[in-house]
One Martini backbone bead per residue (centre of mass of N, CA, C, O) as a GRO file, in nm:
protein
  177
    1LEU     BB    1  10.273  -1.547  -8.474
    2ILE     BB    2  10.502  -1.419  -8.627
    3GLN     BB    3  10.541  -1.143  -8.487
    4THR     BB    4  10.581  -1.307  -8.200
    5ARG     BB    5  10.787  -1.550  -8.268
    6ALA     BB    6  10.635  -1.851  -8.251
    7VAL     BB    7  10.768  -1.948  -8.508
    8SER     BB    8  11.007  -2.208  -8.581
    9ALA     BB    9  10.854  -2.428  -8.780
   10ILE     BB   10  10.804  -2.553  -9.121
   11VAL     BB   11  10.640  -2.849  -9.263
   12SER     BB   12  10.627  -3.030  -9.550
   13VAL     BB   13  10.382  -3.272  -9.631
   14GLY     BB   14  10.276  -3.507  -9.796
   15PRO     BB   15  10.082  -3.722  -9.907
   16GLN     BB   16   9.949  -4.006  -9.734
   17PHE     BB   17   9.987  -3.989  -9.392
   18PHE     BB   18   9.684  -4.012  -9.352
   19TYR     BB   19   9.398  -4.213  -9.308
   20THR     BB   20   9.168  -3.961  -9.341
   21VAL     BB   21   9.384  -3.815  -9.535
   22ALA     BB   22   9.542  -3.737  -9.864
   23LEU     BB   23   9.652  -3.466  -9.805
   24PRO     BB   24   9.857  -3.229  -9.776
   25VAL     BB   25  10.064  -3.094  -9.519
   26THR     BB   26  10.134  -2.857  -9.240
   27LEU     BB   27  10.376  -2.812  -9.002
   28TRP     BB   28  10.370  -2.656  -8.683
   29PHE     BB   29  10.622  -2.488  -8.487
   30LEU     BB   30  10.615  -2.381  -8.164
   31ASP     BB   31  10.776  -2.095  -7.965
   32LYS     BB   32  10.674  -1.912  -7.687
   33GLY     BB   33  10.983  -1.857  -7.571
   34LYS     BB   34  11.037  -1.656  -7.762
   35THR     BB   35  11.231  -1.363  -7.805
   36THR     BB   36  11.358  -1.061  -7.928
   37GLU     BB   37  11.644  -1.120  -7.784
   38ASP     BB   38  11.691  -1.350  -7.953
   39ASP     BB   39  11.882  -1.432  -8.215
   40TRP     BB   40  11.650  -1.654  -8.342
   41ALA     BB   41  11.364  -1.507  -8.345
   42ASP     BB   42  11.372  -1.400  -8.665
   43TRP     BB   43  11.369  -1.710  -8.724
   44THR     BB   44  11.274  -1.963  -8.976
   45LEU     BB   45  11.210  -2.291  -9.042
   46PHE     BB   46  11.228  -2.456  -9.359
   47ILE     BB   47  11.049  -2.773  -9.472
   48ASP     BB   48  11.079  -3.004  -9.746
   49ALA     BB   49  10.924  -3.337  -9.704
   50ARG     BB   50  10.779  -3.464  -9.965
   51GLU     BB   51  11.044  -3.663 -10.047
   52ILE     BB   52  11.002  -3.787  -9.749
   53TYR     BB   53  10.958  -4.142  -9.756
   54THR     BB   54  10.754  -4.438  -9.702
   55GLN     BB   55  10.598  -4.683  -9.861
   56VAL     BB   56  10.344  -4.893  -9.744
   57ASP     BB   57  10.134  -4.845  -9.965
   58ARG     BB   58   9.939  -4.723 -10.211
   59THR     BB   59   9.796  -4.503  -9.983
   60HIS     BB   60  10.066  -4.501  -9.786
   61ARG     BB   61  10.266  -4.305  -9.566
   62GLU     BB   62  10.598  -4.273  -9.404
   63TRP     BB   63  10.812  -4.240  -9.137
   64THR     BB   64  11.096  -4.322  -9.034
   65PRO     BB   65  11.298  -4.289  -8.777
   66ALA     BB   66  11.538  -4.179  -8.952
   67GLN     BB   67  11.370  -3.956  -9.088
   68MET     BB   68  11.281  -3.805  -8.828
   69GLU     BB   69  11.571  -3.759  -8.718
   70PHE     BB   70  11.668  -3.592  -8.957
   71LEU     BB   71  11.467  -3.358  -8.935
   72THR     BB   72  11.551  -3.279  -8.650
   73ASN     BB   73  11.857  -3.230  -8.710
   74ILE     BB   74  11.841  -2.977  -8.868
   75GLN     BB   75  11.794  -2.803  -8.616
   76ARG     BB   76  12.033  -2.889  -8.455
   77LEU     BB   77  12.250  -2.790  -8.652
   78TYR     BB   78  12.167  -2.491  -8.639
   79TRP     BB   79  12.224  -2.493  -8.304
   80GLN     BB   80  12.488  -2.659  -8.265
   81TRP     BB   81  12.409  -2.948  -8.217
   82GLU     BB   82  12.406  -3.266  -8.167
   83PRO     BB   83  12.334  -3.523  -8.325
   84THR     BB   84  12.112  -3.779  -8.363
   85LEU     BB   85  12.190  -4.166  -8.376
   86GLU     BB   86  11.976  -4.403  -8.319
   87HIS     BB   87  11.931  -4.470  -8.628
   88ASP     BB   88  11.930  -4.630  -8.899
   89GLY     BB   89  12.030  -4.388  -9.158
   90THR     BB   90  12.089  -4.100  -9.044
   91LYS     BB   91  12.376  -4.053  -9.125
   92GLU     BB   92  12.333  -4.078  -9.435
   93LEU     BB   93  12.145  -3.832  -9.457
   94LEU     BB   94  12.334  -3.625  -9.342
   95ASP     BB   95  12.575  -3.676  -9.539
   96GLU     BB   96  12.419  -3.601  -9.801
   97HIS     BB   97  12.323  -3.292  -9.693
   98PHE     BB   98  12.570  -3.270  -9.449
   99PRO     BB   99  12.893  -3.345  -9.494
  100ASP     BB  100  13.033  -3.141  -9.264
  101GLY     BB  101  12.815  -3.130  -9.006
  102THR     BB  102  12.667  -2.862  -9.100
  103TYR     BB  103  12.471  -2.618  -9.138
  104THR     BB  104  12.271  -2.565  -9.448
  105ASP     BB  105  12.123  -2.457  -9.701
  106VAL     BB  106  11.892  -2.670  -9.893
  107PRO     BB  107  11.790  -2.708 -10.186
  108GLY     BB  108  11.456  -2.835 -10.145
  109LEU     BB  109  11.461  -2.858  -9.807
  110CYS     BB  110  11.617  -2.600  -9.656
  111ARG     BB  111  11.549  -2.289  -9.463
  112TYR     BB  112  11.641  -1.991  -9.322
  113VAL     BB  113  11.412  -1.717  -9.229
  114HIS     BB  114  11.356  -1.399  -9.213
  115ILE     BB  115  11.097  -1.192  -9.120
  116ASP     BB  116  11.122  -0.990  -9.357
  117GLU     BB  117  11.086  -1.202  -9.591
  118ILE     BB  118  10.798  -1.292  -9.492
  119GLU     BB  119  10.669  -1.011  -9.521
  120GLU     BB  120  10.752  -0.982  -9.831
  121GLN     BB  121  10.550  -1.256  -9.873
  122GLY     BB  122  10.279  -1.192  -9.703
  123TRP     BB  123  10.316  -1.415  -9.463
  124SER     BB  124  10.409  -1.674  -9.583
  125LEU     BB  125  10.420  -2.047  -9.500
  126ASN     BB  126  10.555  -2.171  -9.766
  127PRO     BB  127  10.823  -2.357  -9.815
  128GLY     BB  128  10.854  -2.340 -10.133
  129ARG     BB  129  10.914  -2.032 -10.137
  130TYR     BB  130  11.208  -2.075  -9.990
  131VAL     BB  131  11.375  -2.339 -10.073
  132GLY     BB  132  11.296  -2.447 -10.344
  133VAL     BB  133  11.497  -2.630 -10.558
  134LYS     BB  134  11.649  -2.899 -10.672
  135VAL     BB  135  11.974  -2.922 -10.785
  136GLU     BB  136  12.067  -3.103 -11.071
  137THR     BB  137  12.338  -3.281 -11.187
  138ILE     BB  138  12.494  -3.368 -11.504
  139ASP     BB  139  12.660  -3.547 -11.696
  140GLU     BB  140  12.760  -3.476 -12.012
  141GLY     BB  141  12.760  -3.763 -12.119
  142VAL     BB  142  12.481  -3.848 -12.023
  143PHE     BB  143  12.333  -3.617 -12.165
  144LYS     BB  144  12.406  -3.689 -12.463
  145GLU     BB  145  12.294  -3.979 -12.453
  146ARG     BB  146  12.003  -3.894 -12.391
  147MET     BB  147  11.955  -3.708 -12.627
  148LYS     BB  148  12.004  -3.914 -12.852
  149ARG     BB  149  11.777  -4.113 -12.764
  150LEU     BB  150  11.544  -3.903 -12.782
  151SER     BB  151  11.597  -3.821 -13.075
  152ASP     BB  152  11.553  -4.101 -13.201
  153GLU     BB  153  11.266  -4.139 -13.099
  154PHE     BB  154  11.143  -3.888 -13.233
  155HIS     BB  155  11.196  -3.982 -13.523
  156GLU     BB  156  11.046  -4.248 -13.509
  157LEU     BB  157  10.768  -4.124 -13.431
  158THR     BB  158  10.739  -3.934 -13.672
  159GLU     BB  159  10.736  -4.154 -13.885
  160VAL     BB  160  10.482  -4.305 -13.779
  161SER     BB  161  10.295  -4.063 -13.805
  162SER     BB  162  10.317  -4.035 -14.110
  163GLN     BB  163  10.211  -4.319 -14.178
  164LEU     BB  164   9.939  -4.288 -14.032
  165SER     BB  165   9.838  -4.051 -14.198
  166VAL     BB  166   9.830  -4.181 -14.470
  167GLU     BB  167   9.634  -4.405 -14.379
  168ILE     BB  168   9.399  -4.230 -14.300
  169LYS     BB  169   9.353  -4.087 -14.564
  170ARG     BB  170   9.296  -4.349 -14.731
  171LEU     BB  171   9.049  -4.443 -14.559
  172ILE     BB  172   8.873  -4.186 -14.615
  173ARG     BB  173   8.864  -4.210 -14.913
  174ALA     BB  174   8.743  -4.488 -14.933
  175ALA     BB  175   8.479  -4.413 -14.781
  176ILE     BB  176   8.381  -4.187 -14.979
  177ASP     BB  177   8.393  -4.362 -15.259
   0.00000   0.00000   0.00000
């Protein structure tokens, strides 16, 4: 399927999307109309949508219409088509990930991959292998504040641990004597 250029897109979906199985799944989108003469035939879109969902209840998740439209629009942006904006929330999702309104690979979300790289990866179609992880930046002041809080908590817990260790040793000695 890959070598015949039939695979158009691969989407990782997190667990709990189907009522009959709780496991994560991967959706394959095929385009048997692609030919080796098409400029985009050697490219496959990988989307990691495991973090895109709405929790329905404790054991089930779903995509809202805006989330589905957003995922569809990733491909539309790559093809330089106008995105569809029929559902509330779609524009906000697009603006968050594609602020200038054009497709770009987004670490942790999506990436177009050439067939040569797929071959180098042993023909793996696991989106996580290609899209990578989302890189989050943190403000230096926020980082320092958080580190101080964690350091203080660590020292406090270390002190409590020492006190408990002394008490346990005392109880063991008392039980032996």
